[in-house]
C-alpha positions in Angstrom: 64.9 -18.0 81.1 65.5 -15.3 84.4 63.2 -12.4 84.5 66.0 -10.0 83.8 67.4 -11.4 80.7 63.7 -12.0 79.7 63.2 -7.9 80.1 66.5 -7.1 78.1 65.1 -8.9 75.3 61.8 -7.7 75.1 63.9 -4.0 74.8 63.9 -3.3 78.9 67.1 -2.9 80.5 65.7 -4.2 84.1 62.9 -4.7 85.6 60.8 -2.1 86.1 60.5 -0.5 90.1 58.2 -2.3 92.4 55.4 0.0 92.8 51.7 -0.8 93.9 49.0 -1.1 96.4 49.2 -3.1 99.4 46.5 -5.4 99.7 45.7 -7.6 102.7 44.8 -11.0 101.7 44.4 -15.0 104.0 48.3 -15.1 103.1 48.9 -11.7 104.3 50.0 -8.1 102.9 50.1 -8.8 99.2 51.1 -6.0 96.3 48.8 -5.0 93.6 51.1 -4.2 90.9 48.4 -3.7 88.3 50.1 -0.2 87.1 53.0 -1.4 86.6 52.2 -4.4 85.1 50.0 -1.9 82.5 52.7 0.0 82.0 55.0 -3.2 81.1 52.1 -4.3 78.5 51.9 -0.8 76.9 55.8 -0.7 76.7 56.0 -3.9 75.0 53.3 -3.4 72.8 55.1 -0.2 71.2 58.4 -1.8 71.3 56.8 -4.4 68.9 54.5 -1.5 66.7 51.2 -3.2 68.2 49.8 -0.1 69.4 49.4 0.4 65.6 48.3 -3.2 64.3 47.1 -6.4 65.4 49.5 -8.8 66.9 49.9 -12.4 65.7 48.5 -15.6 68.1 52.3 -15.9 68.6 52.5 -12.3 69.5 50.2 -12.7 72.2 51.2 -16.4 73.1 54.9 -14.2 74.3 52.8 -11.7 76.0 51.4 -14.5 78.7 54.3 -16.1 78.7 55.9 -12.6 79.9 53.1 -12.1 82.3 53.7 -15.7 83.6 57.5 -15.3 84.6 57.0 -12.2 86.2 57.8 -12.4 90.4 54.4 -12.8 92.7 54.6 -9.2 93.6 54.9 -8.2 90.1 51.3 -9.5 88.9 48.0 -8.3 91.4 47.0 -10.1 93.8 44.7 -13.4 93.7 41.4 -13.6 94.8 39.0 -16.4 94.4 35.3 -16.6 94.2 33.7 -19.3 94.8 30.7 -18.4 93.1 31.8 -17.5 89.7 35.2 -16.6 88.0 36.7 -13.3 88.3 38.3 -11.9 85.7 41.0 -8.5 87.0 42.2 -6.2 84.1 45.8 -6.4 83.4 46.2 -3.7 80.3 43.6 -2.4 78.0 45.7 -1.1 75.0 44.9 0.2 71.1 45.4 -3.2 70.0 45.7 -5.6 72.9 44.1 -6.3 76.3 45.1 -9.0 78.7 43.2 -10.3 82.1 44.4 -12.5 84.6 41.6 -15.4 85.6 40.8 -17.1 88.5 38.8 -20.5 88.4 37.6 -22.4 91.8 36.9 -26.5 91.3 34.0 -27.0 88.9 34.0 -23.3 87.6 33.5 -22.8 83.6 33.6 -20.2 80.8 30.9 -22.1 78.4 30.4 -21.7 75.0 31.8 -18.4 73.5 33.6 -16.6 70.6 35.7 -13.4 70.4 33.9 -11.3 67.5 36.7 -12.1 65.2 39.4 -11.4 68.1 42.8 -13.1 67.6 44.2 -14.9 71.0 46.1 -16.5 73.5 46.3 -17.9 77.3 48.5 -19.9 79.8 47.7 -21.5 83.1 49.4 -20.0 85.3 48.1 -22.3 88.2 46.1 -25.6 88.1 44.5 -27.4 85.1 42.0 -26.0 82.8 40.7 -28.1 79.5 39.3 -26.3 76.6 36.3 -27.6 74.2 36.7 -26.2 70.8 35.8 -27.3 66.8 38.3 -28.4 64.8 37.1 -30.0 61.5 34.6 -32.2 61.9 35.7 -32.7 65.3 35.0 -31.4 69.4 39.0 -31.4 70.4 39.4 -31.5 73.9 43.0 -30.2 75.3 43.8 -30.4 78.6 46.4 -27.6 79.5 48.3 -27.3 83.1 51.3 -25.1 84.6 53.0 -23.3 82.4 51.0 -24.5 79.0 49.4 -21.9 76.7 46.5 -22.5 74.1 46.1 -20.0 70.7 43.2 -19.0 69.8 42.4 -17.9 65.8 39.6 -15.1 64.5 36.7 -18.2 64.5 37.6 -19.7 67.6 34.7 -20.9 69.9 35.3 -23.1 73.0 34.4 -23.4 76.2 36.5 -23.9 79.2 36.5 -26.2 82.6 38.6 -25.9 85.8 39.7 -29.1 86.1 40.8 -30.8 89.4 40.6 -30.1 93.3 43.2 -26.9 93.4 41.9 -23.8 92.2 43.5 -22.1 88.8 44.6 -18.9 87.7 45.2 -17.7 83.7 46.7 -15.3 81.7 44.8 -14.2 78.6 45.7 -11.5 76.1 43.1 -10.6 73.3 43.3 -8.4 69.7 40.7 -6.8 68.0 41.2 -6.5 64.1 39.9 -3.2 64.3 42.1 -2.1 67.8 40.0 -1.7 70.8 38.4 -4.2 73.5 37.4 -7.6 71.9 33.8 -8.8 72.5 32.3 -12.1 73.3 29.1 -13.4 72.1 27.8 -16.6 74.1 25.8 -19.7 72.8 23.8 -22.2 74.7 23.3 -25.6 73.8 19.5 -26.6 73.3 17.6 -30.0 73.2 18.8 -30.8 69.7 22.3 -29.9 70.5 22.0 -27.0 68.4 23.9 -23.9 69.6 22.0 -20.7 70.1 23.0 -17.6 70.2 22.5 -16.0 72.9 24.0 -12.6 73.9 26.1 -10.5 71.3 25.8 -9.4 67.7 25.2 -11.7 64.8 28.1 -13.7 63.9 29.5 -12.8 60.4 32.1 -15.9 59.7 32.2 -19.1 58.9 33.3 -22.2 60.9 33.1 -25.9 59.7 31.4 -28.5 62.1 31.4 -32.1 61.8 32.4 -31.9 57.8 29.3 -29.7 56.9 29.7 -25.9 56.2 27.5 -23.4 58.4 26.9 -19.8 58.0 27.2 -18.8 61.7 25.0 -14.9 60.5 22.0 -15.7 62.4 20.4 -12.1 61.8 17.1 -14.0 63.3 18.7 -15.4 66.1 18.1 -19.2 64.6 19.9 -21.6 65.4 23.6 -22.8 64.7 23.5 -26.4 63.6 26.3 -28.0 65.8 25.8 -31.7 65.4 23.9 -34.4 67.6 27.2 -36.2 68.2 29.8 -33.9 69.4 28.5 -33.1 72.6 
C-alpha cells in the first residue's frame, strides 16, 4: 500500500510535514524525524482510543507495520554498535511505547519477559530468530524483512540476530495499567533452570514441558524450565 493511502486509512489527510534534525552518518546527512514520528504515533493512538485503554496485539502489529512503510527519512537515523544493541525511543504514550532496535551480527536479547505487557515487533532489515515457549515445546521463529511477531502478556523469550547482515526491528509495547512497560530478565543455570536475575517477582503462571509452574518467586528461587528444551 502506498504511504499516502496508509496514512489516510489511519485517519490522516496526507503524509505529515517533513521536519527533523540533520545528523551526519557514514552514508551522509540523514534527517532524524523522531519528534515527527512521535506525533504521528500519538495521533494514531488517539484516533483509535488507545490513549484511554490498552490496545490489542493486533493493533500493535498494525502500528509497527505503519512505522515500517514510512520512507527512510521519516524515521530516526539507524546507528549500529558492535558492542551492544542500540535502542531508540520512538514514542512513549499513555498506553503505547515504541522503539527501534539495531542489531549487529551475533548480538542477542537474553531471556526476558515484559511484566504483563502485550507487544508486537517487525523486522525491517536483516533477520532475527525468536525463541519462546509454547506448551509443551520451545519454539524458534525465524523472522526476515517485513515479518512480524505478536507477544501476549505471558510471553517469555530470547531473540538472536541471524546472518551476516545487521538487523533493524520496530517494537511496540502496551502495559495493562498504562505507562512504560518493564522487563524481567532471566538466566539459565547449570541445571537448565531459568533464574530471575532482574525485575520484580513474577505473578503470572506459565506452562513448560506440560508442567504448570508458578513464576512467582518472592525469595528469588529458580524457575524449573525442563532439562531438554534448551
